[in-house]
mmCIF file of the N, C-alpha and C atoms, coordinates in Angstrom:
data_MODEL
# 
_entry.id   MODEL 
# 
loop_
_atom_site.group_PDB 
_atom_site.id 
_atom_site.type_symbol 
_atom_site.label_atom_id 
_atom_site.label_alt_id 
_atom_site.label_comp_id 
_atom_site.label_asym_id 
_atom_site.label_entity_id 
_atom_site.label_seq_id 
_atom_site.pdbx_PDB_ins_code 
_atom_site.Cartn_x 
_atom_site.Cartn_y 
_atom_site.Cartn_z 
_atom_site.occupancy 
_atom_site.B_iso_or_equiv 
_atom_site.pdbx_formal_charge 
_atom_site.auth_seq_id 
_atom_site.auth_comp_id 
_atom_site.auth_asym_id 
_atom_site.auth_atom_id 
_atom_site.pdbx_PDB_model_num 
ATOM 1   N N  . MET A 1 1  ? -24.493 15.638  -11.352 1.00 0.00 ? 1  MET A N  1 
ATOM 2   C CA . MET A 1 1  ? -24.211 14.815  -10.197 1.00 0.00 ? 1  MET A CA 1 
ATOM 3   C C  . MET A 1 1  ? -22.766 14.311  -10.301 1.00 0.00 ? 1  MET A C  1 
ATOM 4   N N  . LYS A 1 2  ? -21.959 14.675  -9.355  1.00 0.00 ? 2  LYS A N  1 
ATOM 5   C CA . LYS A 1 2  ? -20.538 14.339  -9.388  1.00 0.00 ? 2  LYS A CA 1 
ATOM 6   C C  . LYS A 1 2  ? -20.235 13.332  -8.285  1.00 0.00 ? 2  LYS A C  1 
ATOM 7   N N  . THR A 1 3  ? -19.631 12.227  -8.671  1.00 0.00 ? 3  THR A N  1 
ATOM 8   C CA . THR A 1 3  ? -19.241 11.219  -7.696  1.00 0.00 ? 3  THR A CA 1 
ATOM 9   C C  . THR A 1 3  ? -17.917 11.633  -7.067  1.00 0.00 ? 3  THR A C  1 
ATOM 10  N N  . VAL A 1 4  ? -17.887 11.706  -5.751  1.00 0.00 ? 4  VAL A N  1 
ATOM 11  C CA . VAL A 1 4  ? -16.674 12.097  -5.055  1.00 0.00 ? 4  VAL A CA 1 
ATOM 12  C C  . VAL A 1 4  ? -15.958 10.832  -4.608  1.00 0.00 ? 4  VAL A C  1 
ATOM 13  N N  . LEU A 1 5  ? -14.693 10.722  -4.985  1.00 0.00 ? 5  LEU A N  1 
ATOM 14  C CA . LEU A 1 5  ? -13.894 9.570   -4.616  1.00 0.00 ? 5  LEU A CA 1 
ATOM 15  C C  . LEU A 1 5  ? -12.821 9.992   -3.630  1.00 0.00 ? 5  LEU A C  1 
ATOM 16  N N  . LEU A 1 6  ? -11.775 9.227   -3.562  1.00 0.00 ? 6  LEU A N  1 
ATOM 17  C CA . LEU A 1 6  ? -10.675 9.456   -2.639  1.00 0.00 ? 6  LEU A CA 1 
ATOM 18  C C  . LEU A 1 6  ? -10.116 10.869  -2.751  1.00 0.00 ? 6  LEU A C  1 
ATOM 19  N N  . LEU A 1 7  ? -9.936  11.518  -1.626  1.00 0.00 ? 7  LEU A N  1 
ATOM 20  C CA . LEU A 1 7  ? -9.355  12.859  -1.531  1.00 0.00 ? 7  LEU A CA 1 
ATOM 21  C C  . LEU A 1 7  ? -10.149 13.917  -2.299  1.00 0.00 ? 7  LEU A C  1 
ATOM 22  N N  . GLY A 1 8  ? -11.431 13.713  -2.443  1.00 0.00 ? 8  GLY A N  1 
ATOM 23  C CA . GLY A 1 8  ? -12.257 14.707  -3.102  1.00 0.00 ? 8  GLY A CA 1 
ATOM 24  C C  . GLY A 1 8  ? -12.091 14.764  -4.611  1.00 0.00 ? 8  GLY A C  1 
ATOM 25  N N  . LEU A 1 9  ? -11.469 13.742  -5.198  1.00 0.00 ? 9  LEU A N  1 
ATOM 26  C CA . LEU A 1 9  ? -11.304 13.708  -6.649  1.00 0.00 ? 9  LEU A CA 1 
ATOM 27  C C  . LEU A 1 9  ? -12.508 13.021  -7.276  1.00 0.00 ? 9  LEU A C  1 
ATOM 28  N N  . GLY A 1 10 ? -13.010 13.617  -8.313  1.00 0.00 ? 10 GLY A N  1 
ATOM 29  C CA . GLY A 1 10 ? -14.109 13.013  -9.042  1.00 0.00 ? 10 GLY A CA 1 
ATOM 30  C C  . GLY A 1 10 ? -13.593 12.204  -10.218 1.00 0.00 ? 10 GLY A C  1 
ATOM 31  N N  . VAL A 1 11 ? -14.506 11.605  -10.948 1.00 0.00 ? 11 VAL A N  1 
ATOM 32  C CA . VAL A 1 11 ? -14.145 10.769  -12.092 1.00 0.00 ? 11 VAL A CA 1 
ATOM 33  C C  . VAL A 1 11 ? -13.398 11.573  -13.167 1.00 0.00 ? 11 VAL A C  1 
ATOM 34  N N  . PRO A 1 12 ? -13.826 12.783  -13.518 1.00 0.00 ? 12 PRO A N  1 
ATOM 35  C CA . PRO A 1 12 ? -13.089 13.522  -14.556 1.00 0.00 ? 12 PRO A CA 1 
ATOM 36  C C  . PRO A 1 12 ? -11.637 13.821  -14.154 1.00 0.00 ? 12 PRO A C  1 
ATOM 37  N N  . GLU A 1 13 ? -11.412 14.152  -12.886 1.00 0.00 ? 13 GLU A N  1 
ATOM 38  C CA . GLU A 1 13 ? -10.057 14.442  -12.421 1.00 0.00 ? 13 GLU A CA 1 
ATOM 39  C C  . GLU A 1 13 ? -9.172  13.200  -12.495 1.00 0.00 ? 13 GLU A C  1 
ATOM 40  N N  . ILE A 1 14 ? -9.726  12.051  -12.118 1.00 0.00 ? 14 ILE A N  1 
ATOM 41  C CA . ILE A 1 14 ? -8.957  10.802  -12.158 1.00 0.00 ? 14 ILE A CA 1 
ATOM 42  C C  . ILE A 1 14 ? -8.613  10.447  -13.606 1.00 0.00 ? 14 ILE A C  1 
ATOM 43  N N  . ILE A 1 15 ? -9.563  10.617  -14.517 1.00 0.00 ? 15 ILE A N  1 
ATOM 44  C CA . ILE A 1 15 ? -9.301  10.343  -15.935 1.00 0.00 ? 15 ILE A CA 1 
ATOM 45  C C  . ILE A 1 15 ? -8.206  11.269  -16.454 1.00 0.00 ? 15 ILE A C  1 
ATOM 46  N N  . LEU A 1 16 ? -8.247  12.539  -16.076 1.00 0.00 ? 16 LEU A N  1 
ATOM 47  C CA . LEU A 1 16 ? -7.217  13.488  -16.494 1.00 0.00 ? 16 LEU A CA 1 
ATOM 48  C C  . LEU A 1 16 ? -5.845  13.076  -15.957 1.00 0.00 ? 16 LEU A C  1 
ATOM 49  N N  . ILE A 1 17 ? -5.778  12.659  -14.708 1.00 0.00 ? 17 ILE A N  1 
ATOM 50  C CA . ILE A 1 17 ? -4.510  12.222  -14.122 1.00 0.00 ? 17 ILE A CA 1 
ATOM 51  C C  . ILE A 1 17 ? -3.986  10.995  -14.864 1.00 0.00 ? 17 ILE A C  1 
ATOM 52  N N  . LEU A 1 18 ? -4.860  10.047  -15.165 1.00 0.00 ? 18 LEU A N  1 
ATOM 53  C CA . LEU A 1 18 ? -4.436  8.851   -15.891 1.00 0.00 ? 18 LEU A CA 1 
ATOM 54  C C  . LEU A 1 18 ? -3.920  9.185   -17.286 1.00 0.00 ? 18 LEU A C  1 
ATOM 55  N N  . LEU A 1 19 ? -4.565  10.128  -17.965 1.00 0.00 ? 19 LEU A N  1 
ATOM 56  C CA . LEU A 1 19 ? -4.103  10.549  -19.288 1.00 0.00 ? 19 LEU A CA 1 
ATOM 57  C C  . LEU A 1 19 ? -2.729  11.214  -19.213 1.00 0.00 ? 19 LEU A C  1 
ATOM 58  N N  . VAL A 1 20 ? -2.512  12.042  -18.198 1.00 0.00 ? 20 VAL A N  1 
ATOM 59  C CA . VAL A 1 20 ? -1.213  12.699  -18.035 1.00 0.00 ? 20 VAL A CA 1 
ATOM 60  C C  . VAL A 1 20 ? -0.128  11.653  -17.770 1.00 0.00 ? 20 VAL A C  1 
ATOM 61  N N  . VAL A 1 21 ? -0.428  10.664  -16.918 1.00 0.00 ? 21 VAL A N  1 
ATOM 62  C CA . VAL A 1 21 ? 0.537   9.593   -16.641 1.00 0.00 ? 21 VAL A CA 1 
ATOM 63  C C  . VAL A 1 21 ? 0.845   8.833   -17.927 1.00 0.00 ? 21 VAL A C  1 
ATOM 64  N N  . LEU A 1 22 ? -0.170  8.539   -18.718 1.00 0.00 ? 22 LEU A N  1 
ATOM 65  C CA . LEU A 1 22 ? 0.028   7.834   -19.981 1.00 0.00 ? 22 LEU A CA 1 
ATOM 66  C C  . LEU A 1 22 ? 0.912   8.642   -20.923 1.00 0.00 ? 22 LEU A C  1 
ATOM 67  N N  . LEU A 1 23 ? 0.693   9.944   -20.990 1.00 0.00 ? 23 LEU A N  1 
ATOM 68  C CA . LEU A 1 23 ? 1.508   10.791  -21.858 1.00 0.00 ? 23 LEU A CA 1 
ATOM 69  C C  . LEU A 1 23 ? 2.951   10.892  -21.360 1.00 0.00 ? 23 LEU A C  1 
ATOM 70  N N  . LEU A 1 24 ? 3.131   10.982  -20.060 1.00 0.00 ? 24 LEU A N  1 
ATOM 71  C CA . LEU A 1 24 ? 4.476   11.132  -19.499 1.00 0.00 ? 24 LEU A CA 1 
ATOM 72  C C  . LEU A 1 24 ? 5.314   9.866   -19.646 1.00 0.00 ? 24 LEU A C  1 
ATOM 73  N N  . PHE A 1 25 ? 4.718   8.722   -19.346 1.00 0.00 ? 25 PHE A N  1 
ATOM 74  C CA . PHE A 1 25 ? 5.491   7.487   -19.293 1.00 0.00 ? 25 PHE A CA 1 
ATOM 75  C C  . PHE A 1 25 ? 5.333   6.621   -20.538 1.00 0.00 ? 25 PHE A C  1 
ATOM 76  N N  . GLY A 1 26 ? 4.297   6.814   -21.281 1.00 0.00 ? 26 GLY A N  1 
ATOM 77  C CA . GLY A 1 26 ? 4.074   5.993   -22.469 1.00 0.00 ? 26 GLY A CA 1 
ATOM 78  C C  . GLY A 1 26 ? 3.466   4.655   -22.097 1.00 0.00 ? 26 GLY A C  1 
ATOM 79  N N  . GLY A 1 27 ? 2.848   4.026   -23.065 1.00 0.00 ? 27 GLY A N  1 
ATOM 80  C CA . GLY A 1 27 ? 2.144   2.768   -22.832 1.00 0.00 ? 27 GLY A CA 1 
ATOM 81  C C  . GLY A 1 27 ? 3.047   1.610   -22.457 1.00 0.00 ? 27 GLY A C  1 
ATOM 82  N N  . LYS A 1 28 ? 4.303   1.655   -22.896 1.00 0.00 ? 28 LYS A N  1 
ATOM 83  C CA . LYS A 1 28 ? 5.200   0.523   -22.636 1.00 0.00 ? 28 LYS A CA 1 
ATOM 84  C C  . LYS A 1 28 ? 5.756   0.537   -21.219 1.00 0.00 ? 28 LYS A C  1 
ATOM 85  N N  . LYS A 1 29 ? 5.874   1.701   -20.616 1.00 0.00 ? 29 LYS A N  1 
ATOM 86  C CA . LYS A 1 29 ? 6.457   1.804   -19.275 1.00 0.00 ? 29 LYS A CA 1 
ATOM 87  C C  . LYS A 1 29 ? 5.441   1.562   -18.165 1.00 0.00 ? 29 LYS A C  1 
ATOM 88  N N  . ILE A 1 30 ? 4.168   1.766   -18.441 1.00 0.00 ? 30 ILE A N  1 
ATOM 89  C CA . ILE A 1 30 ? 3.150   1.673   -17.397 1.00 0.00 ? 30 ILE A CA 1 
ATOM 90  C C  . ILE A 1 30 ? 3.087   0.275   -16.772 1.00 0.00 ? 30 ILE A C  1 
ATOM 91  N N  . PRO A 1 31 ? 3.096   -0.829  -17.541 1.00 0.00 ? 31 PRO A N  1 
ATOM 92  C CA . PRO A 1 31 ? 3.082   -2.148  -16.885 1.00 0.00 ? 31 PRO A CA 1 
ATOM 93  C C  . PRO A 1 31 ? 4.283   -2.360  -15.960 1.00 0.00 ? 31 PRO A C  1 
ATOM 94  N N  . GLU A 1 32 ? 5.441   -1.857  -16.375 1.00 0.00 ? 32 GLU A N  1 
ATOM 95  C CA . GLU A 1 32 ? 6.641   -1.979  -15.530 1.00 0.00 ? 32 GLU A CA 1 
ATOM 96  C C  . GLU A 1 32 ? 6.470   -1.179  -14.238 1.00 0.00 ? 32 GLU A C  1 
ATOM 97  N N  . LEU A 1 33 ? 5.908   0.009   -14.347 1.00 0.00 ? 33 LEU A N  1 
ATOM 98  C CA . LEU A 1 33 ? 5.664   0.822   -13.160 1.00 0.00 ? 33 LEU A CA 1 
ATOM 99  C C  . LEU A 1 33 ? 4.652   0.154   -12.226 1.00 0.00 ? 33 LEU A C  1 
ATOM 100 N N  . MET A 1 34 ? 3.623   -0.440  -12.794 1.00 0.00 ? 34 MET A N  1 
ATOM 101 C CA . MET A 1 34 ? 2.607   -1.105  -11.979 1.00 0.00 ? 34 MET A CA 1 
ATOM 102 C C  . MET A 1 34 ? 3.179   -2.342  -11.276 1.00 0.00 ? 34 MET A C  1 
ATOM 103 N N  . ARG A 1 35 ? 4.057   -3.089  -11.974 1.00 0.00 ? 35 ARG A N  1 
ATOM 104 C CA . ARG A 1 35 ? 4.715   -4.248  -11.340 1.00 0.00 ? 35 ARG A CA 1 
ATOM 105 C C  . ARG A 1 35 ? 5.555   -3.791  -10.153 1.00 0.00 ? 35 ARG A C  1 
ATOM 106 N N  . GLY A 1 36 ? 6.300   -2.707  -10.335 1.00 0.00 ? 36 GLY A N  1 
ATOM 107 C CA . GLY A 1 36 ? 7.116   -2.173  -9.243  1.00 0.00 ? 36 GLY A CA 1 
ATOM 108 C C  . GLY A 1 36 ? 6.253   -1.716  -8.081  1.00 0.00 ? 36 GLY A C  1 
ATOM 109 N N  . LEU A 1 37 ? 5.138   -1.074  -8.391  1.00 0.00 ? 37 LEU A N  1 
ATOM 110 C CA . LEU A 1 37 ? 4.218   -0.639  -7.352  1.00 0.00 ? 37 LEU A CA 1 
ATOM 111 C C  . LEU A 1 37 ? 3.634   -1.835  -6.615  1.00 0.00 ? 37 LEU A C  1 
ATOM 112 N N  . GLY A 1 38 ? 3.270   -2.872  -7.368  1.00 0.00 ? 38 GLY A N  1 
ATOM 113 C CA . GLY A 1 38 ? 2.732   -4.089  -6.754  1.00 0.00 ? 38 GLY A CA 1 
ATOM 114 C C  . GLY A 1 38 ? 3.737   -4.756  -5.837  1.00 0.00 ? 38 GLY A C  1 
ATOM 115 N N  . ARG A 1 39 ? 5.003   -4.819  -6.283  1.00 0.00 ? 39 ARG A N  1 
ATOM 116 C CA . ARG A 1 39 ? 6.057   -5.401  -5.435  1.00 0.00 ? 39 ARG A CA 1 
ATOM 117 C C  . ARG A 1 39 ? 6.229   -4.593  -4.158  1.00 0.00 ? 39 ARG A C  1 
ATOM 118 N N  . GLY A 1 40 ? 6.213   -3.285  -4.290  1.00 0.00 ? 40 GLY A N  1 
ATOM 119 C CA . GLY A 1 40 ? 6.365   -2.416  -3.117  1.00 0.00 ? 40 GLY A CA 1 
ATOM 120 C C  . GLY A 1 40 ? 5.230   -2.600  -2.126  1.00 0.00 ? 40 GLY A C  1 
ATOM 121 N N  . ILE A 1 41 ? 4.011   -2.683  -2.631  1.00 0.00 ? 41 ILE A N  1 
ATOM 122 C CA . ILE A 1 41 ? 2.853   -2.890  -1.757  1.00 0.00 ? 41 ILE A CA 1 
ATOM 123 C C  . ILE A 1 41 ? 2.931   -4.256  -1.094  1.00 0.00 ? 41 ILE A C  1 
ATOM 124 N N  . ARG A 1 42 ? 3.347   -5.280  -1.845  1.00 0.00 ? 42 ARG A N  1 
ATOM 125 C CA . ARG A 1 42 ? 3.475   -6.627  -1.293  1.00 0.00 ? 42 ARG A CA 1 
ATOM 126 C C  . ARG A 1 42 ? 4.528   -6.665  -0.187  1.00 0.00 ? 42 ARG A C  1 
ATOM 127 N N  . GLU A 1 43 ? 5.678   -6.017  -0.418  1.00 0.00 ? 43 GLU A N  1 
ATOM 128 C CA . GLU A 1 43 ? 6.728   -5.968  0.606   1.00 0.00 ? 43 GLU A CA 1 
ATOM 129 C C  . GLU A 1 43 ? 6.249   -5.232  1.845   1.00 0.00 ? 43 GLU A C  1 
ATOM 130 N N  . PHE A 1 44 ? 5.511   -4.149  1.651   1.00 0.00 ? 44 PHE A N  1 
ATOM 131 C CA . PHE A 1 44 ? 4.974   -3.394  2.784   1.00 0.00 ? 44 PHE A CA 1 
ATOM 132 C C  . PHE A 1 44 ? 4.018   -4.261  3.593   1.00 0.00 ? 44 PHE A C  1 
ATOM 133 N N  . ASN A 1 45 ? 3.122   -4.970  2.904   1.00 0.00 ? 45 ASN A N  1 
ATOM 134 C CA . ASN A 1 45 ? 2.165   -5.826  3.605   1.00 0.00 ? 45 ASN A CA 1 
ATOM 135 C C  . ASN A 1 45 ? 2.862   -6.969  4.330   1.00 0.00 ? 45 ASN A C  1 
ATOM 136 N N  . ASP A 1 46 ? 3.897   -7.551  3.718   1.00 0.00 ? 46 ASP A N  1 
ATOM 137 C CA . ASP A 1 46 ? 4.654   -8.614  4.383   1.00 0.00 ? 46 ASP A CA 1 
ATOM 138 C C  . ASP A 1 46 ? 5.308   -8.096  5.658   1.00 0.00 ? 46 ASP A C  1 
ATOM 139 N N  . ALA A 1 47 ? 5.922   -6.924  5.587   1.00 0.00 ? 47 ALA A N  1 
ATOM 140 C CA . ALA A 1 47 ? 6.562   -6.336  6.760   1.00 0.00 ? 47 ALA A CA 1 
ATOM 141 C C  . ALA A 1 47 ? 5.529   -6.016  7.831   1.00 0.00 ? 47 ALA A C  1 
ATOM 142 N N  . LYS A 1 48 ? 4.380   -5.496  7.412   1.00 0.00 ? 48 LYS A N  1 
ATOM 143 C CA . LYS A 1 48 ? 3.310   -5.169  8.359   1.00 0.00 ? 48 LYS A CA 1 
ATOM 144 C C  . LYS A 1 48 ? 2.815   -6.431  9.063   1.00 0.00 ? 48 LYS A C  1 
ATOM 145 N N  . ASP A 1 49 ? 2.635   -7.511  8.305   1.00 0.00 ? 49 ASP A N  1 
ATOM 146 C CA . ASP A 1 49 ? 2.186   -8.767  8.898   1.00 0.00 ? 49 ASP A CA 1 
ATOM 147 C C  . ASP A 1 49 ? 3.222   -9.331  9.857   1.00 0.00 ? 49 ASP A C  1 
ATOM 148 N N  . LYS A 1 50 ? 4.496   -9.204  9.500   1.00 0.00 ? 50 LYS A N  1 
ATOM 149 C CA . LYS A 1 50 ? 5.567   -9.703  10.361  1.00 0.00 ? 50 LYS A CA 1 
ATOM 150 C C  . LYS A 1 50 ? 5.584   -8.949  11.695  1.00 0.00 ? 50 LYS A C  1 
ATOM 151 N N  . VAL A 1 51 ? 5.473   -7.630  11.629  1.00 0.00 ? 51 VAL A N  1 
ATOM 152 C CA . VAL A 1 51 ? 5.444   -6.821  12.850  1.00 0.00 ? 51 VAL A CA 1 
ATOM 153 C C  . VAL A 1 51 ? 4.222   -7.181  13.684  1.00 0.00 ? 51 VAL A C  1 
ATOM 154 N N  . SER A 1 52 ? 3.084   -7.332  13.034  1.00 0.00 ? 52 SER A N  1 
ATOM 155 C CA . SER A 1 52 ? 1.853   -7.686  13.738  1.00 0.00 ? 52 SER A CA 1 
ATOM 156 C C  . SER A 1 52 ? 1.997   -9.034  14.445  1.00 0.00 ? 52 SER A C  1 
ATOM 157 N N  . THR A 1 53 ? 2.615   -10.004 13.771  1.00 0.00 ? 53 THR A N  1 
ATOM 158 C CA . THR A 1 53 ? 2.831   -11.326 14.365  1.00 0.00 ? 53 THR A CA 1 
ATOM 159 C C  . THR A 1 53 ? 3.762   -11.221 15.562  1.00 0.00 ? 53 THR A C  1 
ATOM 160 N N  . GLU A 1 54 ? 4.829   -10.448 15.436  1.00 0.00 ? 54 GLU A N  1 
ATOM 161 C CA . GLU A 1 54 ? 5.773   -10.279 16.545  1.00 0.00 ? 54 GLU A CA 1 
ATOM 162 C C  . GLU A 1 54 ? 5.101   -9.624  17.748  1.00 0.00 ? 54 GLU A C  1 
ATOM 163 N N  . VAL A 1 55 ? 4.273   -8.623  17.505  1.00 0.00 ? 55 VAL A N  1 
ATOM 164 C CA . VAL A 1 55 ? 3.565   -7.951  18.600  1.00 0.00 ? 55 VAL A CA 1 
ATOM 165 C C  . VAL A 1 55 ? 2.608   -8.922  19.279  1.00 0.00 ? 55 VAL A C  1 
ATOM 166 N N  . ARG A 1 56 ? 1.884   -9.695  18.461  1.00 0.00 ? 56 ARG A N  1 
ATOM 167 C CA . ARG A 1 56 ? 0.947   -10.670 19.015  1.00 0.00 ? 56 ARG A CA 1 
ATOM 168 C C  . ARG A 1 56 ? 1.685   -11.702 19.872  1.00 0.00 ? 56 ARG A C  1 
ATOM 169 N N  . LYS A 1 57 ? 2.846   -12.182 19.370  1.00 0.00 ? 57 LYS A N  1 
ATOM 170 C CA . LYS A 1 57 ? 3.653   -13.139 20.126  1.00 0.00 ? 57 LYS A CA 1 
ATOM 171 C C  . LYS A 1 57 ? 4.114   -12.538 21.446  1.00 0.00 ? 57 LYS A C  1 
ATOM 172 N N  . GLY A 1 58 ? 4.554   -11.295 21.395  1.00 0.00 ? 58 GLY A N  1 
ATOM 173 C CA . GLY A 1 58 ? 5.025   -10.610 22.599  1.00 0.00 ? 58 GLY A CA 1 
ATOM 174 C C  . GLY A 1 58 ? 3.927   -10.438 23.626  1.00 0.00 ? 58 GLY A C  1 
ATOM 175 N N  . MET A 1 59 ? 2.714   -10.241 23.169  1.00 0.00 ? 59 MET A N  1 
ATOM 176 C CA . MET A 1 59 ? 1.591   -10.087 24.102  1.00 0.00 ? 59 MET A CA 1 
ATOM 177 C C  . MET A 1 59 ? 1.190   -11.424 24.711  1.00 0.00 ? 59 MET A C  1 
ATOM 178 N N  . GLU A 1 60 ? 1.404   -12.512 23.995  1.00 0.00 ? 60 GLU A N  1 
ATOM 179 C CA . GLU A 1 60 ? 1.032   -13.829 24.498  1.00 0.00 ? 60 GLU A CA 1 
ATOM 180 C C  . GLU A 1 60 ? 2.049   -14.387 25.494  1.00 0.00 ? 60 GLU A C  1 
ATOM 181 N N  . ASP A 1 61 ? 3.320   -13.994 25.346  1.00 0.00 ? 61 ASP A N  1 
ATOM 182 C CA . ASP A 1 61 ? 4.345   -14.472 26.250  1.00 0.00 ? 61 ASP A CA 1 
ATOM 183 C C  . ASP A 1 61 ? 4.093   -13.934 27.646  1.00 0.00 ? 61 ASP A C  1 
ATOM 184 N N  . LYS A 1 62 ? 4.179   -14.838 28.618  1.00 0.00 ? 62 LYS A N  1 
ATOM 185 C CA . LYS A 1 62 ? 4.001   -14.423 29.995  1.00 0.00 ? 62 LYS A CA 1 
ATOM 186 C C  . LYS A 1 62 ? 5.356   -13.979 30.536  1.00 0.00 ? 62 LYS A C  1 
ATOM 187 N N  . PRO A 1 63 ? 5.383   -12.886 31.280  1.00 0.00 ? 63 PRO A N  1 
ATOM 188 C CA . PRO A 1 63 ? 6.665   -12.470 31.846  1.00 0.00 ? 63 PRO A CA 1 
ATOM 189 C C  . PRO A 1 63 ? 7.132   -13.473 32.900  1.00 0.00 ? 63 PRO A C  1 
ATOM 190 N N  . GLU A 1 64 ? 8.423   -13.721 32.911  1.00 0.00 ? 64 GLU A N  1 
ATOM 191 C CA . GLU A 1 64 ? 8.982   -14.657 33.889  1.00 0.00 ? 64 GLU A CA 1 
ATOM 192 C C  . GLU A 1 64 ? 9.023   -14.002 35.249  1.00 0.00 ? 64 GLU A C  1 
ATOM 193 N N  . GLU A 1 65 ? 8.658   -14.797 36.269  1.00 0.00 ? 65 GLU A N  1 
ATOM 194 C CA . GLU A 1 65 ? 8.675   -14.265 37.634  1.00 0.00 ? 65 GLU A CA 1 
ATOM 195 C C  . GLU A 1 65 ? 10.102  -14.267 38.146  1.00 0.00 ? 65 GLU A C  1 
ATOM 196 N N  . ASP A 1 66 ? 10.443  -13.283 38.943  1.00 0.00 ? 66 ASP A N  1 
ATOM 197 C CA . ASP A 1 66 ? 11.774  -13.178 39.506  1.00 0.00 ? 66 ASP A CA 1 
ATOM 198 C C  . ASP A 1 66 ? 11.915  -14.203 40.640  1.00 0.00 ? 66 ASP A C  1 
ATOM 199 N N  . LYS A 1 67 ? 12.867  -15.130 40.531  1.00 0.00 ? 67 LYS A N  1 
ATOM 200 C CA . LYS A 1 67 ? 13.017  -16.211 41.504  1.00 0.00 ? 67 LYS A CA 1 
ATOM 201 C C  . LYS A 1 67 ? 14.118  -15.903 42.517  1.00 0.00 ? 67 LYS A C  1 
ATOM 202 N N  . SER A 1 68 ? 14.301  -14.665 42.876  1.00 0.00 ? 68 SER A N  1 
ATOM 203 C CA . SER A 1 68 ? 15.373  -14.321 43.812  1.00 0.00 ? 68 SER A CA 1 
ATOM 204 C C  . SER A 1 68 ? 14.984  -14.587 45.244  1.00 0.00 ? 68 SER A C  1 
# 
């Protein structure tokens, strides 16, 4: 019985990928890489929230009537 996860990868494939990453970068570099990834995700979410807020504001604003 094989558990299928994201993109059709099972548990053995994910473990193999993690081992390869560990071998390539070493144990000392992985926390630094994860911090950078976390910062990138946080910046992306902040930008996404900002755009969402701007769109919501734009939808709430009533268009001004032409007073000509």
